[in-house]
Structures are given as C-alpha cells and as structure tokens.
C-alpha atoms as one frame of an Amber mdcrd trajectory, in Angstrom:
protein
 111.388 115.811  70.424 107.771 115.858  71.534 106.249 119.163  72.655 103.681
 119.592  75.434 100.095 119.918  74.288  99.253 122.424  77.013 100.949 123.901
  80.079  99.234 125.601  82.992 101.583 126.347  85.838 100.806 128.101  89.098
  97.063 127.390  88.891  96.956 124.000  90.576  96.907 121.839  87.442  99.326
 120.491  84.872  98.063 118.974  81.648 100.504 116.309  80.515 101.966 116.189
  77.022 104.254 113.759  75.281 107.571 112.684  76.763 110.864 114.135  75.593
 112.831 110.888  75.839 112.281 107.545  74.159 112.106 103.980  75.454 114.230
 103.422  78.527 114.081 107.139  79.420 112.607 108.936  82.419 109.026 108.661
  81.237 108.407 112.279  82.281 106.057 114.410  80.164 107.704 117.157  78.154
 106.550 119.971  80.407 108.411 118.561  83.413 112.114 119.418  83.162 111.497
 120.832  79.687 114.103 121.370  76.989 113.913 125.171  76.790 117.018 125.596
  78.948 120.143 123.576  79.783 118.878 122.513  83.199 116.030 120.233  82.108
 117.961 118.115  79.562 120.972 117.879  81.901 118.866 116.566  84.789 117.042
 114.062  82.544 120.315 112.735  81.167 122.061 112.486  84.536 119.214 110.922
  86.557 117.269 108.640  84.234 116.574 105.876  86.739 115.802 108.268  89.571
 113.280 110.287  87.573 111.660 107.087  86.278 111.159 105.707  89.816 107.590
 105.127  91.097 105.826 108.294  92.198 108.334 110.693  90.612 106.030 112.028
  87.900 103.107 112.719  90.248 105.347 114.518  92.745 107.091 116.654  90.117
 103.769 117.497  88.488 102.598 118.889  91.803 105.830 120.867  92.200 105.219
 122.380  88.759 102.057 124.076  90.083 103.916 126.230  92.636 104.054 129.490
  90.695 104.110 131.880  93.650 106.788 133.069  96.048 105.266 131.262  99.036
 103.422 127.948  99.117 100.095 127.578 100.911  99.638 125.132 103.774  97.343
 123.033 101.573  99.926 122.875  98.798 102.624 121.823 101.261 100.440 119.074
 102.749  99.815 117.648  99.276 103.524 117.925  98.426 104.478 116.088 101.626
 102.006 113.268 100.857 103.228 112.857  97.274 106.846 113.015  98.407 106.220
 110.282 100.962 104.556 108.196  98.256 107.467 108.542  95.841 109.922 105.686
  96.154 112.980 107.965  95.968 111.289 111.288  96.622 113.831 112.907  98.944
 116.679 111.956  96.603 114.822 113.581  93.692 114.485 116.842  95.612 118.154
 116.850  96.553 119.691 116.125  93.151 117.456 118.606  91.327 118.119 121.400
  93.825 121.844 120.710  93.726 121.639 120.735  89.940 120.028 124.170  90.002
 122.586 125.413  92.556 125.321 124.503  90.086 123.527 125.546  86.900 125.604
 127.937  84.821 124.137 131.054  83.278 123.078 130.569  79.639 120.437 131.780
  77.137 116.973 130.409  77.943 113.565 130.747  76.301 110.186 131.546  77.782
 107.228 129.403  78.713 105.911 128.939  75.185 108.793 129.460  72.752 107.963
 130.608  69.249 110.101 130.817  66.141 112.559 133.689  66.291 111.994 134.415
  69.977 115.023 135.996  71.656 116.799 133.891  74.248 117.560 135.844  77.399
 120.385 134.989  79.823 119.353 133.047  82.903 119.459 129.616  84.520 115.928
 128.237  83.978 113.026 128.407  81.563 109.741 129.647  83.019 108.385 126.121
  83.370 111.499 124.791  85.087 111.577 127.900  87.252 108.113 127.010  88.565
 109.142 123.404  89.101 112.211 124.422  91.125 110.112 126.733  93.292 107.933
 123.753  94.099 110.972 121.629  94.937 112.204 124.347  97.284 108.955 124.402
  99.241 108.832 120.617  99.320 112.312 120.684 100.866 111.128 123.098 103.565
 109.377 120.237 105.377 112.352 117.860 105.323 114.649 117.582 108.312 117.712
 116.179 106.552 121.133 117.819 107.015 121.527 118.500 103.294 118.345 120.592
 102.970 119.535 124.039 104.105 122.882 123.930 102.217 121.039 122.885  99.052
 118.378 125.587  99.382 121.077 128.135 100.207 123.062 127.091  97.143 120.030
 127.601  94.906 119.382 131.003  96.502 122.949 132.171  95.939 123.139 131.008
  92.332 119.738 132.413  91.402 120.235 135.734  93.224 123.701 136.421  91.795
 123.631 139.150  89.162 123.789 138.346  85.479 127.395 138.025  84.461 128.344
 137.411  88.086 127.538 140.853  89.508 124.950 143.609  89.612 121.351 143.795
  90.727 119.612 141.850  87.937 119.308 138.279  89.210 119.947 135.190  87.143
 116.452 134.183  88.238 114.688 136.481  90.667 111.637 134.268  91.206 113.682
 131.249  92.198 115.843 133.471  94.414 112.904 134.991  96.305 111.319 131.579
  96.866 114.590 130.104  98.123 115.066 133.045 100.502 111.500 132.573 101.757
 112.165 128.897 102.408 115.315 129.735 104.385 113.151 131.795 106.710 111.067
 128.717 107.577 113.743 126.868 109.511 114.390 126.747 113.243 116.716 124.986
 115.657 119.909 123.607 114.133 118.526 124.165 110.632 117.781 127.759 111.612
 121.447 128.296 112.449 122.411 126.895 109.044 119.793 129.092 107.387 121.164
 132.207 109.106 124.590 131.356 107.725 123.199 131.035 104.200 121.208 134.267
 104.557 124.288 136.072 105.865 126.248 135.004 102.811 123.457 136.316 100.580
 123.408 139.621 102.433 127.111 140.035 101.819 127.135 139.168  98.121 123.731
 139.795  96.502 122.822 143.237  95.162 119.162 142.812  94.138 116.991 145.025
  96.329 113.944 142.719  96.337 116.014 139.699  97.313 117.767 141.650 100.073
 114.411 142.689 101.536 113.467 139.024 101.607 116.782 138.178 103.274 116.095
 140.707 106.044 112.602 139.299 106.643 113.843 135.714 106.695 116.615 136.593
 109.140 114.030 138.229 111.386 111.840 135.130 111.187 114.684 132.771 112.062
 115.826 135.040 114.895 112.322 135.339 116.333 112.071 131.571 116.694 115.333
 131.511 118.609 114.724 134.547 120.806 117.837 136.260 119.412 118.336 139.255
 117.125 119.185 138.652 113.440 122.727 139.826 114.146 123.143 137.302 116.966
 121.853 134.510 114.750 124.337 135.394 112.019 127.336 135.510 114.338 126.485
 132.083 115.742 126.243 130.596 112.268 129.735 131.438 110.964 131.491 128.122
 110.125 135.021 127.333 111.233 136.000 124.947 108.363 137.830 122.858 110.938
 140.383 125.619 111.634 141.910 125.772 115.098 142.291 128.875 117.267 145.373
 129.893 115.242 143.354 129.799 112.016 145.097 126.646 110.740 143.810 123.235
 109.678 146.376 120.515 108.988 145.218 117.525 106.928 147.622 114.559 106.584
 147.704 113.269 103.005 150.063 110.319 103.085 153.614 111.529 103.609 152.518
 115.119 103.018 150.386 117.608 104.943 147.900 120.032 103.450 147.547 123.227
 105.515 144.477 125.426 105.149 145.117 128.716 106.925 144.084 132.337 107.407
 146.581 135.093 108.036 145.658 138.428 109.589 143.794 140.403 108.405 141.851
 137.735 106.549 143.788 136.125 103.700 143.093 132.416 103.100 145.600 130.048
 101.536 146.232 126.352 100.993 149.812 125.097 101.278 151.626 121.784 101.504
 154.508 120.448 103.556 156.750 117.592 102.508 158.097 114.753 104.678 161.113
 116.853 105.694 159.028 119.913 106.477 159.707 121.611 103.156 156.952 124.066
 102.171 155.490 123.489  98.700 153.465 125.967  96.669 151.213 123.399  95.038
 150.029 119.855  95.623 152.804 117.339  94.839 152.143 114.500  92.409 151.750
 111.769  95.096 148.986 113.816  96.723 147.230 114.415  93.407 147.461 110.742
  92.425 146.691 109.031  95.738 144.561 111.538  97.674 142.511 113.237  94.984
 139.246 113.136  96.949 140.747 114.646 100.105 142.600 117.236  98.020 139.361
 118.226  96.295 137.745 118.643  99.711 140.511 120.966 100.901 140.311 123.017
  97.728 136.548 123.330  98.125 137.038 124.455 101.735 139.518 127.091 100.512
 137.012 128.307  97.933 134.246 128.603 100.522 136.573 130.271 103.014 137.625
 132.881 100.469 133.964 133.582  99.730 133.146 133.912 103.453 135.949 136.304
 104.440 134.579 139.328 102.499 131.157 138.657 104.033 132.638 138.696 107.527
 134.667 141.796 106.690 131.485 143.576 105.638 129.619 142.362 108.731 132.296
 143.735 111.060 132.270 147.072 109.235 128.497 147.240 109.672 128.977 146.707
 113.417 131.502 149.566 113.423 128.974 151.791 111.674 126.142 150.724 113.987
 127.970 150.857 117.339 127.005 147.292 118.326 127.920 146.249 121.876 128.739
 142.746 123.129 129.265 141.103 126.460 132.335 138.955 127.015 130.275 135.748
 126.700 129.460 136.598 123.060 132.538 138.605 122.095 135.102 135.922 122.817
 133.641 132.847 121.061 131.964 134.595 118.106 134.548 137.258 117.361 137.993
 137.387 118.903 138.474 133.615 119.359 136.646 132.562 116.198 139.182 131.127
 113.708 137.583 132.952 110.746 136.020 136.130 112.139 138.843 136.479 114.650
 141.452 136.766 111.895 139.764 140.064 111.018 138.637 141.161 114.472 142.101
 140.883 116.009 143.412 143.566 113.606 140.822 146.099 114.780 140.813 148.505
 117.707 138.138 147.754 120.305 136.757 149.618 123.295 135.908 148.150 126.682
 133.629 149.441 129.427 133.707 148.038 132.941 130.993 150.331 134.337 127.993
 149.411 132.186 128.763 151.657 129.227 129.586 155.001 130.864 133.359 155.049
 130.388 135.266 153.366 127.545 138.944 152.486 127.041 140.407 151.633 123.620
 142.952 148.960 122.810 144.127 146.242 120.439 143.291 142.653 121.467 146.139
 140.754 123.100 146.100 137.247 124.556 146.775 136.914 128.269 147.187 133.893
 130.497 143.515 133.949 131.420 141.947 135.173 128.200 142.137 138.560 126.507
 143.047 142.156 127.258 142.870 145.392 125.266 146.303 147.003 124.981 146.282
 150.772 124.604 148.650 152.783 122.427 150.208 154.124 125.653 151.250 150.653
 126.822 148.482 150.081 129.373 146.122 147.082 129.142 142.608 146.387 130.424
 141.666 142.722 130.991 138.417 141.550 129.407 136.559 140.210 132.446 133.013
 139.031 133.101 130.563 141.926 133.072 132.564 143.952 130.557 130.974 145.487
 127.474 132.881 145.696 124.180 132.423 147.614 120.945 134.516 148.593 117.936
 136.391 151.879 118.317 135.223 154.622 115.941 137.188 157.858 115.349 133.983
 159.917 115.455 133.985 159.365 119.222 137.706 160.075 119.664 139.743 163.253
 119.938 142.130 164.195 117.097 145.100 163.481 119.387 143.838 159.979 120.256
 143.145 159.239 116.593 146.611 160.423 115.575 148.162 158.271 118.293 146.361
 155.167 117.006 147.389 155.896 113.426 151.029 156.143 114.439 150.663 152.940
 116.480 149.274 150.965 113.534 152.010 152.128 111.180 154.638 151.454 113.819
 153.372 147.899 114.304 152.939 147.320 110.576 149.374 146.220 111.315 147.077
 146.238 108.308 143.367 146.475 108.999 140.698 144.593 107.019 138.939 147.896
 106.311 139.713 151.523 107.195 139.009 151.984 110.901 141.808 153.987 112.485
 142.324 155.833 109.167 138.580 156.320 108.742 137.160 159.605 107.488 135.014
 161.598 109.915 132.486 164.109 108.589 131.229 166.514 111.235 128.513 169.125
 110.727 129.677 172.291 109.002 128.249 175.773 109.726 126.534 175.708 106.323
 124.825 172.408 107.181 123.642 173.799 110.497 122.122 176.711 108.570 120.275
 174.519 106.039 119.075 172.287 108.858 117.364 169.519 106.883 119.915 168.690
 104.197 123.563 168.873 103.261 124.837 170.431 100.036 128.464 169.658 100.879
 128.603 167.063  98.081 126.459 168.868  95.497 127.442 170.001  91.972 129.953
 167.260  91.197 130.032 165.565  87.794 130.400 161.787  87.997 130.801 158.907
  85.587 127.340 157.481  86.250 127.941 153.737  85.600 130.990 153.772  87.874
 129.212 155.765  90.577 126.130 153.541  90.541 128.202 150.361  90.731 129.982
 151.705  93.813 126.711 152.780  95.395 125.120 149.387  94.888 128.223 147.738
  96.336 127.862 149.880  99.465 124.164 149.079  99.856 122.572 152.122  98.177
 119.620 151.522  95.857 117.344 153.585  93.620 115.919 153.911  90.087 118.255
 154.235  87.108 119.095 157.533  85.461 118.672 157.717  81.696 117.073 159.146
  78.597 113.621 157.776  79.332 110.477 158.763  81.213 111.201 159.602  84.868
 114.910 159.019  84.275 115.953 162.654  84.728 116.544 162.403  88.465 116.847
 159.702  91.098 117.370 159.388  94.826 119.699 156.675  96.021 118.801 155.331
  99.465 120.709 153.359 102.069 119.276 152.107 105.340 122.118 152.451 107.815
 123.127 149.484 110.015 121.472 149.155 113.414 123.169 147.955 116.612 123.224
 144.166 116.522 121.921 143.763 120.057 118.683 145.606 119.242 115.586 143.699
 118.162 114.204 144.984 114.813 111.122 146.391 116.588 113.173 148.364 119.131
 114.633 151.835 118.813 115.011 153.930 115.667 116.203 153.119 112.175 117.975
 155.659 109.966 118.439 155.918 106.238 120.268 158.357 103.984 119.135 159.674
 100.606 121.444 161.165  97.968 120.080 162.883  94.871 121.533 162.380  91.391
 120.452 164.130  88.195 120.934 163.268  84.536 123.542 165.288  82.685 122.478
 165.953  79.103 125.189 164.498  76.899 125.449 163.243  73.358 126.577 159.807
  74.445 124.669 157.144  76.340 124.723 153.397  76.772 121.380 151.955  75.722
 119.573 155.040  76.996 121.317 155.032  80.382 123.174 158.090  81.612 126.893
 158.376  80.983 127.318 161.314  83.363 125.346 162.542  86.347 125.456 165.510
  88.695 125.180 165.281  92.469 122.672 166.989  94.727 121.547 166.957  98.345
 122.215 164.450 101.099 119.221 164.007 103.426 118.234 161.706 106.273 115.045
 159.975 107.397 114.163 157.992 110.491 111.637 155.304 111.328 110.442 154.360
 114.781 109.805 150.658 115.256 109.641 147.973 112.610 106.580 149.100 110.652
 106.649 152.873 111.087 106.761 155.329 108.191 109.996 157.028 107.165 110.045
 160.693 108.214 112.459 163.475 107.219 114.872 164.367 110.024 117.007 167.397
 110.718 120.769 166.989 110.442 121.286 167.719 114.142 118.847 164.909 115.027
 120.848 162.246 113.179 123.320 160.305 115.375 126.773 161.627 114.599 128.156
 158.212 113.696 125.316 157.502 111.230 125.598 160.942 109.646 129.357 160.651
 109.291 129.160 157.169 107.764 126.607 158.205 105.136 128.704 161.260 104.248
 131.789 159.045 104.070 130.071 156.821 101.502 129.151 159.809  99.347 132.673
 161.214  99.625 134.054 157.875  98.434 131.667 157.789  95.456 132.748 161.255
  94.357 136.430 160.502  94.894 136.274 157.375  92.750 133.764 158.399  90.064
 134.275 162.142  89.566 135.479 163.145  86.113 138.131 165.063  88.053 139.690
 161.710  88.954 139.918 160.812  85.252 143.391 161.870  84.053 142.339 161.447
  80.406 139.280 163.712  80.618 140.801 167.024  79.602 142.213 165.890  76.277
 139.332 163.659  75.292 137.243 166.241  73.470 140.159 167.369  71.293 140.921
 163.780  70.329 137.300 163.227  69.330 137.257 166.414  67.286 140.329 165.302
  65.396 138.985 161.794  64.819 135.611 163.024  63.620 136.969 165.884  61.568
 134.342 168.218  62.979 133.809 170.598  65.869 132.496 168.769  68.953 132.824
 170.625  72.239 130.409 168.775  74.536 133.218 166.702  76.085 134.947 169.934
  77.197 131.926 171.542  78.836 133.086 170.385  82.263 136.791 171.196  81.885
 136.464 174.004  84.465 134.988 171.579  86.964 137.715 169.064  86.096 140.448
 171.605  86.872 138.790 172.749  90.096 138.399 169.186  91.377 141.590 167.654
  90.010 143.837 170.285  91.616 141.586 171.882  94.239 141.043 171.652  97.992
 141.241 168.202  99.543 138.203 166.192 100.501 138.068 164.394 103.849 139.266
 161.137 102.278 142.175 162.980 100.649 143.136 164.541 104.005 143.236 161.056
 105.520 145.470 160.010 102.608 147.792 162.913 103.425 148.043 161.833 107.068
 148.822 158.275 106.005 151.576 159.460 103.659 153.073 161.597 106.435 153.554
 158.413 108.448 154.547 156.130 105.561 156.959 158.198 103.482 159.728 158.466
 106.142 159.905 154.649 106.057 160.580 154.497 102.294 163.752 154.808 100.223
 162.436 157.989  98.556 161.881 159.849 101.840 164.610 162.414 101.053 163.085
 163.095  97.629 159.538 163.840  98.810 157.734 166.665 100.577 154.100 166.993
 101.656 152.421 170.384 101.262 148.823 171.409 101.875 147.392 169.312  99.038
 150.394 167.993  97.103 153.119 165.396  97.306 156.235 167.002  95.787 158.694
 164.542  94.283 162.197 165.543  93.210 163.469 163.461  90.303 166.771 163.647
  88.480 165.224 165.538  85.569 162.325 167.508  87.058 160.300 168.173  90.192
 156.675 166.998  90.228 153.570 167.674  92.268 151.050 164.853  92.734 147.606
 165.997  93.875 146.529 164.016  96.942 142.852 164.085  96.004 142.956 163.067
  92.349 146.459 161.650  91.788 146.975 164.063  88.870 150.500 165.372  88.269
 151.832 168.844  87.503 155.397 169.614  86.395 157.282 172.426  88.096 157.737
 175.287  87.491 155.216 175.800  84.658 152.404 173.514  85.994 152.212 171.484
  82.795 149.930 168.495  83.245 151.676 165.106  83.028 149.436 162.115  82.334
 150.632 158.820  83.815 148.606 155.669  84.325 150.499 153.806  87.063 150.013
 150.334  88.447 149.704 149.925  92.224 152.879 150.374  94.259 155.602 148.175
  92.689 157.667 148.044  95.870 156.910 146.446  99.230 155.373 149.459 100.967
 153.156 148.787 103.969 149.654 150.231 103.582 147.627 150.247 106.815 144.159
 150.180 105.305 144.010 150.022 101.519 143.890 147.040  99.189 146.045 147.087
  96.045 144.586 149.307  93.368 143.477 152.143  95.665 144.506 155.762  95.157
 146.995 155.741  98.033 148.958 152.949  96.387 148.667 154.656  92.981 150.089
 157.908  94.376 152.971 156.005  95.947 153.578 154.158  92.679 153.777 157.464
  90.807 156.105 158.878  93.445 158.509 155.928  93.165 158.412 156.155  89.376
 159.071 159.903  89.215 161.823 159.836  91.839 163.751 157.692  89.332 162.642
 159.650  86.266 166.029 159.244  84.579 165.350 155.494  84.346 161.946 155.799
  82.689 161.961 154.264  79.196 158.362 155.121  78.242 158.561 157.977  75.725
 154.988 159.068  76.426 156.319 160.094  79.842 159.881 161.178  79.071 158.821
 163.247  76.045 156.662 165.748  77.976 159.186 165.815  80.846 162.122 166.721
  78.624 160.104 169.149  76.472 158.893 170.954  79.534 162.456 171.126  80.787
C-alpha cells in the first residue's frame, strides 16, 4: 500500500501522494479516502468506477481542505464549480455521505499514524473526517430530495455517543459540521431539516452538538417566520399511517400492517388470506415480496426511533406551558397519526376566553371534530378561537388532581409519561427563608455514574467529578423548556443548577468519582436571546419551572441514592471477609442508608403511595395488603412484611429484620398508569405478589431468613 508523501488539510491545499489501489482502481491518491479507518477502504472497494470518473479527484481534493465547522462562501463557490465539472459529482456526494451515515464504530488512527500508536474508537480517521466535512458543505448547495436525509443520517451517526450512548460523540467534528449544514436549509428542505434536528435533540447527549442543534433550529425557523417548536411539529413524518395510526400494505395474498397503539407502541403484523393474524412474515411474503417487506421493517425501525423523541417533545411542552390554537393543535397533535397516539392519552386544558379561564379534559372525537371530556362527565367542544395546553397538576387543586388520578385508573388509561401522577414540589418555609437557593435535596449520597447518566438523559450537563484537578465539585445545569409559541428572543429563559461534590472513597473508575454528595438547587434567568444569566430568587421562578427542576432532582436521588441499593449495608462486611483485613470505608454511610431506606417519603414516593391506593384494590392480593404512612404491609402465609414505598426495601415483622430481595418487574398483568416496566412501582408490586405467596417461594436465599426470623 502506498502512503501519502505529505498531507495538509484545512489550509486550502492538498499535496497528492501515491494511490492506494493498483491498475483498474479508483486512481485516487492515498490521502483521499485513506486506509486509516474502515470507511476509506470500504468506499474505494464499493465505488471503484464512480470514484474513477472524470473530475472526482479534483472535487474530493477540494473537499479534503474543509477542516473547519463552517465553510466560507469562497470555499462553497469553488466546491460548486468543481462539483458541476465532475461527471458524476452529485452521485459521489450521496454515496459517500450515506456510507458515513451507516459507518459502524471501530478503532481508527490519527492523521499521521506511527508504529505503536493507539487506535481510538470512532468512525473516521482525521483525514477522512475532513473530507466528509467538505462533502457535507458541498451538499448544502444541492436541491435534491436525498440531501437532507443524508446529512441528517451523518449527523445522527456521528453525534451518537461511543458505544451507542453518552456524551462523547463518535466524531464530534463531523457531527457539528452536519448540524451546521442542516441549519442552512429553507422551504421544503427546511422542514426536512427541522425533522432531522428534532431527532438529534431527542437522542444526542453531547452538549456542544445540542447547542448547534438549537442554533440551527433557530436559523431554519427564522427563514420560515415560525418558532423552532412550530417548525419541529410541522416536520413530524406520518410513515403513511392513517388517522387510526394504521398502514396496511398488500403483499400478495397477505397484508402487512404497521400500527401504533396508545400510548405510543409501534408494531408490524401480518394478516393471512382468511384474516388470520400472524406474528411474523410468512414464507410467501419473504420469498416474493422481500423488497416491500424490507421497506416496512425499515419504517417500523424509524417509527420506533421517533416515538421516544415525540414523547420527550410533548413532555417539554408540559413543562413549558406551551399554548396552541385549534388550527395547529388538531393537525400537528391530536389528529397526527404518530404524535396523536401519545397526545390522546394526555389530559388537556381548553380556554374559550383568550386564556383567562381553563377547563380540563381528555380528548374525545365528536361528529364535528374534538371535545375535551372532563372527569365529571361534561365536555367542551374544541371550536375556532379556542386555546389549548397540556394540563399540569401544579395548576390544579389536590381534589381535582385526585379526581383525574381515579379517572385514569378507572379507564385503564396509561400515559406516555407521568402527567396526572406527576410530582409537584411547592416552596417550603425553609426555602422561603433561604430565598436564593433550596437545600431540600442536600446531603444525599449517590452512586455518581448512575446519577450522572440520569442527569444527562434529562438534559442536565456539567463537568465530571473525579480525583483530578478541579474535579472536587461540579454544578449540573439544565435550561428549562420555553413555551413553544415564543420566539427565542422574546420573554425570559430559566435554568436550574444543582451542586454535586466528590465523596472521598478508596474506589474509583479511572479517576472518576464512584460516590458523590448533593448540595444546593439554584435558579438563573436570562432576558432575551443574548442576555447574561443572572441568579434569581426562588419566589421569582415560575412555579411550574421550579417544580419541574425539583422533580428532576428528586428522581435522581430516588434512583441513584445508596439508600435505594438493597445490597449496600452488607457490602463492607463481605469485602472485609474477602480481603482478610479490616476495611470500614464502605460502611461509613450506613447511617445515611438506614435513614433514607426506611425514612420519610419523598414527593415521588408519596405519588407512588397514591397510585398503590388506587391499584391494589383491583388486584388478587388486595385482602393481604395494607398501606400505612410510608409502608406497604403484606401478609404472607409464613410472615408479615413491610415494603418501604421510597426505597423498596423490606423489613420482617415483628423484629424489623432486613430481607434482601431482588425482584423482576411485576410478573402479573397489573395496570400501571404511568410507569414503564422496570420502575420502582412495578418492583414494589412484584415484591408484594411474591411475599403474599411466601409459602410457594423455592429460593432458599429468601426462605432461609424468613423461617429463621420466624
């Protein structure tokens, strides 16, 4: 293999070296689509004739000089001229971008590999990275239908975290360039670009990329005269689904049915000639309609990727208090075959007097459109001039909230995210005294990796904690969602900051913290788009924004506290025994563990108690259970147990011995109004079902302590 004699990328020149393929190959010099990753060799092998076509080398050489995030006007003019002069220029751009969009993560080397150099995970070498950035900006000036989907595919693949998650991109430079290019489009391409940017916003965790996404959305929206939120809602695809959320595709004697069921579960099924429902594609379909079948499966894949994005977008609107008129609400939300499958399971509010008075209800179809049906049986038609918004319990009385919770359970209606059973955090007297910060969530001990992962998932960002310079303390920040009808330059923006500190411990993962302690929750506001962030008093923060930030923090503590770890208390003793020496650092926080694992309920735990009060009477173990202030008591055949509603930990009566059980989510068909499988509500129910039939338990790790205690 020949090696390039010299490479200079990003400075306007490329010095050509020898080619990497022999006679009959592409004829490209080694530095174009180089061999220091999988991408270059794969593209050379798959597109020999295309890359050898007249003008290809000159065009790609120019692309290889684009080493910055954004291309200059001069660079783009030269790229357009060279692209026009290449015999198959547009095809080259398309196949190479699609190749990068599908490139799998693998070890790659740097720009000038040397013997023994470590290969880092990624999707492109530095030289091919620069080349792809040039291809992206060359595509920005093409009007073809494939351009935006291809650029969006590159952006998503490059911005996805290493290993499929997290904030470290597979290739951050390619991702930021692709996001910048998406912000260049207008008209029909702008709508496509908003869709691609919306998908990035819902899946990518890198802070730099997300800032670019926000700017690109603003740019696309400004060209259209709409807000970024309006652009996104207009760009949600339907995948050919009808108003019922179903798409039937005849495949010979069979029918493939792509569908969404409320509240947002996509599936692909098949019906036989006699109407028989089949779980998988029958052999005649696989043999005779493979191409159409592949298309339906791809649509299912894309639909399943879109539904979580739409779920998150609706929850942001709930948090922000966005308002819509009927002309936008009906086509983009309640009637939309994708978004509507989620929206129709949520409680909405309607105002017929311009926003002064509001009435809550669940959407119901009427002969002339839609109405909101209240829990009391009344209904308000959605007419022209009405305003609509998502109902939030922070604006409701406890009686109204309780009525809606009973209504949801009575209907068996599961929501795509907690709305009716949503935690509300109102100001406490202590917070009114401190004025500028809340210490309600301070002094908890969390598993740091778990807590940080949850924070990033919820949109919080900040420096890492660890055993390194400036790693002793961090402040995680989240900019709270703004109403979708507001232009970015209008009104105020709010963000929350939550302090974490390093806990000194004898274990760490590569220098990162294993445990952290929690500190203050504070708020800042910014007026306009470019204003500075300023500290705000707690009473100045809109109640909905303050409650939502506190809810996030409460969830982090509930999921990541060592008090939620049933194995924590015995861990230090096990380590002592294994090491044959005295090690007590793992038991330093046993007092905290006991206080949290069996103490007063948090707001999320109180919501869990209310849900159980409605759910348990509908189960077969209703006569064996009792709810107290913070416990679910379960009477088995052998013993009586208390399950803590905040941590899920179990105590045996009457001596309060701790029983450790790791239970799978609820094994029986129990309706849960707001929680996906794997949540603590389902775990508590699973433990309750298990312990109610304790005489049937075969696991000796459970029956041993139960019988000994007896």
